[in-house]
N, C-alpha and C positions, 0 to 999 in steps of 0.2 A: 477515546473509542478504541476498542480492541477487536481485531479480526484474527481468527485462527483456523488452521487446517490440520486435521489429524487423520491419517490413514496408515496403511501398512508401510508406506515409504516416506512419509512426511510428518513432521511435527513442527509447524511454522506458525509463529505468532507475530502480528504487526500491531504496534501501539502508536496511536496518533493522539497527541495532546493538542487540543484546539482552544483558540480564543475566538469565541463566536464560531465562525466557520473556516477560519484560517488556521493552518497548521503551525503551531509553535514549536513542536518537537515531533520527531518521527523516528522510531527505532524498531528493531525486530529481534526476535529470539528464534534461532533455527536449531532445534534440538536434534532433528533427524532429517537429513536430506540425501537424495540419491547421488548428488554430485556437487562439485565445488562451485558451480555457477550459482546455485541457490544460496549457498553460504555467503558468497561475495555480494549478492544482491542486498544484503543488510546495509552495506555502506552507501548504497544509492538512495536510501530513504531520506537522507539529508536534503536531497533535491526537492523535497516537498515543502521545506520550511518557507513560510510566508505565503503559501498558495491557498487560495480560496477553493475548496473542493466542490462547491456547488456548481453544477453545470459543466464540469470538466469532462472531456471525452475520454474514453478508455484508450484511444489512440495517443492522446497527449500524455496520459499517465504512463503508458508503455514507453514513450520517448524519454520521459524523465527517469524511468526505472530500468533503463538499459535495453529496451526493445528485445531483439532476438538474443542478445547477450545477457539478458537479465533472467529473472525467475518468473515464469508465467503465473505461478501461484501467488507471488507477492503482488503482482499487477492485479490479479483477480481480487485479492483481499482488499487492496486499497480502493479499487473500483467499486466493490460492494459497499464499502464504508461511504464513499462519495454518493452512491445512489441512495443510501439511507438518509444522508444529510439533505439531499435533494427533495425527498419526500417530506421531511420535517419543515423545511423552509426554502422553497425554490427561489433561485436568484431572479430578481425582477429585471 
């Protein structure tokens, strides 16, 4: 699964490799960011490994991805991917 954001200040891509609904690999490419916090957020994506993204709250994703010290756009992209997975096959 790939999520991306592109605007005047950002070019951010997040890639999630899944096995069923669990994250096997997670990485990101940050081509354009306004500050170093966003670029450093790429290293936090490893915290998603082994996680079943169905039904996970955005608050929990934020905790795993650095909260206020992370990049809100990375959190949003991963949350959007999780919501898509939820619609495909909600956790019972």
